[in-house]
C-alpha positions as CSV (number, residue, x, y, z in Angstrom):
1,M,-84.8,-42.7,-8.9
2,T,-81.1,-42.2,-8.6
3,T,-79.8,-39.0,-7.1
4,V,-76.6,-37.7,-8.8
5,A,-74.4,-35.5,-6.5
6,P,-73.4,-32.1,-7.9
7,A,-69.5,-32.3,-9.1
8,R,-67.3,-30.4,-6.7
9,P,-65.8,-27.2,-8.3
10,T,-62.0,-27.7,-8.9
11,V,-59.8,-25.5,-6.8
12,A,-56.9,-24.0,-8.5
13,D,-53.4,-23.9,-6.8
14,P,-53.1,-20.7,-5.0
15,A,-51.6,-18.0,-7.4
16,P,-48.8,-15.7,-6.3
17,A,-49.8,-12.6,-4.8
18,G,-47.7,-10.3,-6.9
19,G,-44.1,-10.0,-8.7
20,F,-40.8,-10.7,-7.1
21,G,-40.3,-6.9,-6.3
22,G,-43.5,-7.1,-4.1
23,L,-41.8,-10.0,-2.5
24,L,-38.7,-8.2,-1.8
25,R,-40.4,-5.2,-0.1
26,A,-42.2,-7.5,2.0
27,E,-39.0,-9.3,3.0
28,A,-37.2,-6.0,3.6
29,H,-40.1,-4.7,5.8
30,R,-40.0,-8.1,7.8
31,F,-36.2,-7.5,8.1
32,V,-36.2,-3.8,9.4
33,S,-39.2,-4.8,11.8
34,R,-37.3,-7.5,13.9
35,R,-36.7,-6.3,17.1
36,F,-33.5,-8.4,17.9
37,I,-31.9,-7.1,14.7
38,R,-32.5,-3.5,16.0
39,V,-31.1,-4.4,19.3
40,L,-28.1,-6.0,17.9
41,L,-27.4,-2.8,15.7
42,L,-27.7,-0.7,18.8
43,L,-25.4,-2.7,20.8
44,A,-22.8,-2.5,17.8
45,V,-23.4,1.5,17.9
46,L,-22.7,1.6,21.5
47,G,-19.8,-0.7,21.3
48,W,-18.3,1.7,18.4
49,I,-19.0,4.8,20.8
50,G,-17.0,2.8,23.7
51,A,-14.2,1.9,21.6
52,V,-13.7,5.6,20.3
53,L,-13.8,6.9,23.8
54,L,-11.3,4.2,24.9
55,A,-9.1,5.1,21.8
56,L,-8.8,8.7,22.9
57,T,-7.4,7.6,26.0
58,Q,-4.7,5.4,24.7
59,F,-3.3,8.0,22.2
60,G,-2.0,11.5,23.0
61,S,-1.2,14.4,20.7
62,V,2.5,15.2,19.9
63,T,3.5,18.4,21.7
64,P,7.0,20.0,21.4
65,E,7.6,19.3,25.1
66,R,6.7,15.6,24.8
67,L,8.7,15.3,21.5
68,A,11.6,16.7,23.2
69,E,11.2,14.0,26.2
70,A,11.0,11.3,23.8
71,R,14.2,12.2,21.9
72,A,16.0,12.6,25.2
73,S,14.6,9.0,26.1
74,V,16.2,8.0,22.9
75,Q,19.5,9.4,23.6
76,D,19.4,7.7,27.0
77,V,19.0,4.3,25.5
78,V,21.7,5.0,23.1
79,D,24.3,6.1,25.7
80,E,23.4,3.1,27.9
81,Q,23.9,0.7,25.2
82,E,27.1,2.2,24.1
83,Q,28.5,1.9,27.6
84,F,27.5,-1.9,27.5
85,R,29.1,-2.2,24.3
86,Q,32.5,-0.6,25.5
87,Q,32.3,-2.8,28.5
88,C,32.4,-5.7,26.2
89,L,35.1,-4.4,24.1
90,D,37.3,-3.6,27.0
91,D,36.7,-7.2,28.6
92,P,40.1,-8.8,28.6
93,T,38.6,-12.2,28.5
94,R,37.0,-11.5,25.2
95,P,38.3,-13.9,22.5
96,A,40.8,-12.6,20.1
97,G,40.4,-12.7,16.3
98,V,36.4,-12.2,16.7
99,D,34.9,-9.5,15.0
100,A,33.8,-6.7,17.6
101,D,30.4,-6.1,16.2
102,L,29.6,-9.6,16.0
103,Q,30.5,-10.3,19.7
104,C,29.4,-7.3,21.1
105,G,26.9,-5.7,18.7
106,P,27.3,-2.9,16.2
107,P,27.0,0.8,17.5
108,L,23.5,1.8,18.4
109,Q,22.4,5.1,16.6
110,A,19.6,7.5,17.6
111,S,18.2,6.9,14.1
112,D,17.9,3.2,14.4
113,L,15.0,4.0,17.1
114,R,11.6,5.4,16.7
115,V,11.0,8.5,18.6
116,E,7.1,7.7,18.6
117,D,7.9,4.4,20.5
118,F,9.0,6.6,23.3
119,L,5.9,8.8,23.7
120,N,3.6,7.8,26.4
121,P,0.7,7.7,25.5
122,R,2.0,7.4,21.8
123,P,0.1,9.3,19.0
124,F,-2.2,7.7,16.8
125,S,-0.6,6.7,13.3
126,L,-3.2,6.6,10.3
127,G,-0.3,4.9,8.2
128,E,0.5,2.2,10.9
129,F,-3.0,1.6,12.0
130,G,-5.2,2.2,9.1
131,T,-5.2,-1.1,7.6
132,G,-5.0,-3.2,10.6
133,G,-8.2,-1.4,11.9
134,A,-10.0,-2.0,8.7
135,V,-9.1,-5.9,9.1
136,A,-10.6,-5.8,12.8
137,V,-13.6,-3.7,11.7
138,S,-14.2,-6.4,8.8
139,A,-13.9,-9.2,11.3
140,A,-16.3,-7.7,13.8
141,T,-18.9,-6.7,11.0
142,A,-18.6,-10.4,9.9
143,V,-19.6,-11.7,13.4
144,L,-22.5,-9.2,13.3
145,T,-23.8,-10.1,9.9
146,F,-23.6,-13.8,10.9
147,L,-26.0,-13.2,13.9
148,I,-28.3,-10.9,12.0
149,G,-28.5,-13.5,9.1
150,A,-29.1,-16.3,11.7
151,T,-31.7,-14.5,13.6
152,F,-33.6,-13.2,10.6
153,V,-34.5,-16.6,9.2
154,G,-34.7,-18.4,12.6
155,A,-37.5,-15.7,13.6
156,E,-39.3,-16.7,10.6
157,W,-39.3,-20.5,12.0
158,S,-39.9,-19.6,15.3
159,T,-42.9,-17.5,14.9
160,R,-44.1,-20.0,12.0
161,S,-44.6,-16.9,9.7
162,M,-42.6,-19.0,7.1
163,V,-45.5,-21.2,7.0
164,A,-48.0,-18.3,6.6
165,M,-45.8,-16.7,3.8
166,L,-46.4,-19.8,1.5
167,F,-50.0,-19.0,1.5
168,W,-49.2,-15.6,-0.1
169,E,-46.1,-17.0,-2.5
170,P,-46.3,-20.8,-2.7
171,R,-43.1,-20.9,-4.9
172,R,-40.7,-21.8,-2.1
173,G,-37.5,-20.9,-4.2
174,R,-38.5,-17.4,-4.8
175,V,-39.3,-16.9,-0.9
176,M,-35.9,-18.2,-0.2
177,L,-34.1,-16.0,-2.9
178,A,-36.1,-12.9,-1.7
179,K,-35.1,-13.5,1.8
180,A,-31.2,-14.2,0.8
181,A,-31.3,-11.1,-1.3
182,V,-32.2,-9.0,1.6
183,V,-29.9,-10.6,3.7
184,A,-27.0,-9.8,1.4
185,V,-28.1,-6.4,0.7
186,A,-28.4,-5.6,4.2
187,C,-24.9,-7.0,4.9
188,V,-23.5,-4.9,2.1
189,V,-25.1,-1.7,3.8
190,L,-23.9,-2.6,7.1
191,G,-20.4,-3.2,5.8
192,V,-20.3,0.2,4.2
193,V,-21.4,1.8,7.2
194,A,-18.7,0.2,9.3
195,H,-16.0,1.0,7.0
196,V,-17.1,4.6,6.4
197,A,-17.4,4.9,10.4
198,W,-13.8,3.4,10.6
199,L,-12.5,6.1,7.9
200,A,-14.2,9.0,9.7
201,T,-12.8,7.4,13.1
202,A,-9.4,7.0,11.9
203,G,-9.4,10.6,10.5
204,G,-10.6,12.1,13.3
205,L,-8.0,10.4,15.6
206,Q,-5.4,11.4,13.2
207,S,-6.4,15.2,13.4
208,A,-6.8,15.1,17.2
209,V,-4.2,12.9,18.5
210,G,-2.2,12.0,15.5
211,D,1.3,11.9,14.8
212,G,1.3,14.2,11.6
213,A,3.4,11.8,9.6
214,A,2.8,11.4,5.8
215,L,1.1,8.1,4.5
216,P,3.3,5.8,3.2
217,D,3.2,5.0,-0.5
218,G,0.4,2.5,-1.5
219,F,-1.4,3.3,1.6
220,W,-4.9,3.9,0.1
221,P,-5.1,1.1,-2.5
222,E,-4.0,-1.3,0.2
223,L,-6.6,0.1,2.9
224,L,-9.5,0.4,0.2
225,G,-8.7,-3.1,-1.0
226,T,-8.8,-4.4,2.4
227,Q,-12.3,-2.7,2.9
228,G,-13.6,-4.1,-0.2
229,R,-12.7,-7.8,1.0
230,G,-14.1,-6.9,4.2
231,L,-17.4,-6.3,2.6
232,L,-17.3,-9.6,0.7
233,L,-16.7,-11.6,3.9
234,A,-19.6,-9.5,5.8
235,V,-21.9,-10.9,2.9
236,L,-20.6,-14.2,3.1
237,A,-20.8,-14.5,6.9
238,G,-24.4,-13.2,6.7
239,L,-25.4,-16.0,4.2
240,L,-23.7,-18.5,5.9
241,G,-25.8,-17.7,9.3
242,F,-28.9,-17.6,7.1
243,G,-28.2,-20.8,5.4
244,L,-27.2,-22.8,8.7
245,T,-30.2,-21.7,10.6
246,N,-32.5,-22.5,7.7
247,L,-31.0,-26.1,7.8
248,T,-31.6,-26.4,11.6
249,R,-35.0,-24.4,11.6
250,N,-33.6,-22.7,14.9
251,T,-31.2,-19.5,15.7
252,G,-30.0,-21.3,18.8
253,A,-29.0,-24.5,17.2
254,A,-27.2,-22.9,14.4
255,L,-25.3,-20.7,16.9
256,G,-24.5,-23.8,18.9
257,I,-23.2,-25.3,15.7
258,G,-21.1,-22.4,15.2
259,F,-19.8,-22.4,18.6
260,V,-18.7,-26.2,18.7
261,Y,-16.9,-25.6,15.2
262,F,-15.2,-22.4,15.8
263,A,-14.2,-23.0,19.6
264,V,-13.6,-26.8,19.8
265,L,-13.3,-28.3,16.3
266,E,-10.9,-25.6,14.9
267,T,-8.7,-25.8,18.2
268,A,-8.6,-29.5,17.7
269,V,-7.2,-29.3,14.3
270,R,-4.6,-26.8,15.0
271,A,-3.4,-29.0,17.8
272,L,-3.6,-32.3,16.4
273,S,-3.4,-32.1,12.7
274,P,-2.1,-28.6,11.9
275,I,-1.7,-29.4,8.1
276,W,-5.4,-29.1,7.8
277,Q,-5.1,-25.6,8.8
278,P,-5.6,-24.0,5.3
279,W,-9.2,-25.5,5.3
280,L,-10.2,-23.9,8.4
281,L,-12.8,-21.0,8.1
282,T,-11.3,-18.6,10.4
283,N,-7.9,-18.8,8.6
284,D,-9.6,-18.5,5.4
285,A,-11.5,-15.3,6.8
286,A,-8.1,-14.0,7.7
287,G,-6.3,-15.0,4.5
288,L,-9.2,-13.2,2.6
289,L,-8.7,-10.0,4.9
290,V,-4.8,-9.4,5.3
291,P,-3.2,-7.8,2.4
292,G,-1.0,-10.4,0.9
293,G,-2.7,-13.3,2.5
294,L,-2.1,-15.3,5.7
295,R,1.1,-17.1,6.4
296,L,0.5,-20.6,8.2
297,V,3.1,-22.8,10.0
298,L,1.9,-26.3,9.1
299,D,4.3,-28.2,11.5
300,W,6.5,-27.1,14.5
301,N,7.8,-30.6,14.9
302,P,11.2,-31.3,13.1
303,P,11.5,-34.8,11.5
304,D,13.7,-37.3,13.4
305,G,17.4,-36.5,12.4
306,A,17.0,-32.9,11.3
307,D,19.4,-30.4,12.1
308,Y,17.7,-28.0,14.7
309,N,19.9,-25.3,13.6
310,S,19.1,-25.5,9.8
311,W,15.7,-26.8,10.0
312,S,12.7,-24.6,9.3
313,P,9.0,-25.3,9.7
314,P,7.1,-25.8,6.6
315,E,4.8,-22.8,5.9
316,Y,1.9,-22.1,3.7
317,V,0.4,-18.9,2.3
318,L,-3.3,-18.4,2.1
319,A,-3.7,-15.9,-0.7
320,N,-6.5,-13.6,-0.8
321,L,-8.0,-15.0,-3.9
322,Q,-7.7,-18.6,-2.7
323,S,-9.3,-17.9,0.7
324,G,-12.2,-16.0,-0.9
325,I,-13.2,-18.8,-3.5
326,F,-13.1,-21.2,-0.6
327,L,-15.4,-19.2,1.7
328,C,-17.6,-18.6,-1.4
329,V,-18.0,-22.2,-2.2
330,V,-18.6,-23.3,1.6
331,T,-21.4,-20.5,2.0
332,A,-23.0,-21.5,-1.4
333,V,-23.1,-25.2,-0.5
334,V,-24.7,-24.3,2.8
335,V,-27.3,-22.0,1.6
336,A,-28.1,-24.3,-1.2
337,A,-28.4,-27.3,1.1
338,G,-30.8,-25.0,3.2
339,V,-32.9,-24.1,0.2
340,G,-33.1,-27.5,-1.1
341,V,-34.4,-29.1,2.1
342,F,-36.9,-26.3,2.6
343,A,-38.1,-26.7,-1.1
344,R,-38.9,-30.5,-0.4
345,R,-39.8,-31.0,3.4
346,D,-43.1,-30.6,4.8
347,L,-44.0,-27.7,6.9
348,H,-46.6,-27.8,9.6
């Protein structure tokens, strides 16, 4: 008698646990639960407080007494310069037929000097430091978001929760999309908070130790435009850290690659082949942030036979739009490569 073994039931592929909204909420919860991200944010807040306290010691309010002293110092400089000029004019060895202003310099007027430069400590000027401060805040925020994006996905690999996640949501593309979306939104929120904090800080400094001067024409469009580009840089930096770490499966390896690139490779390119400077990430980041773009000198060495008096080094202007497009392309390539490798490689 022949015994027939019962057929095994067919096991279907695991079905997704829920919609994409649920996946986003889960990733957002994992993001805010990361202890190292909280530590980074706490250090950023402490650094900001320290910078504000330091700024309060570097600027001083304008009082009538300090203003009078500064104006007296300006007049002293004008009088001293006039004495030197008069000595030059009275010099009997001075060649005849040469314009006096060309040889001894034109007369210096008090209006040619800024009184603010003779105040020590000088007052804070929102019109002078507002846009530059926004550039600095954008650069610091980009470094922070790069670290956050790298450590978020790096922790997923180090704790092996990335593998466990696929039992709940087996569609790898959706998993990566949700993680990248959470990183991007977090970078936007962090960038907005940083730039609002800068506006509040700059306004407080202007009120406490400011010069009271009127803002120049076009100040607010330039400042807000710089902050908007800073938000874009924060998102791109966060996604770049996310994509690079997803490729290496290790936060330390991604940070090591970043250190070698920024500290070694870019330094070597600037020294050995400066013509490639427009393709360096730090230059393009500056080109994106600086109003009007970044001006680069591509070669300091004049060609053979060039007249040193008339030769000027070749320059290249990295425009805001050009730098932004280049950084977007680089970030998209790195993130897409990480997602593609993740979708095809074995996880164990």
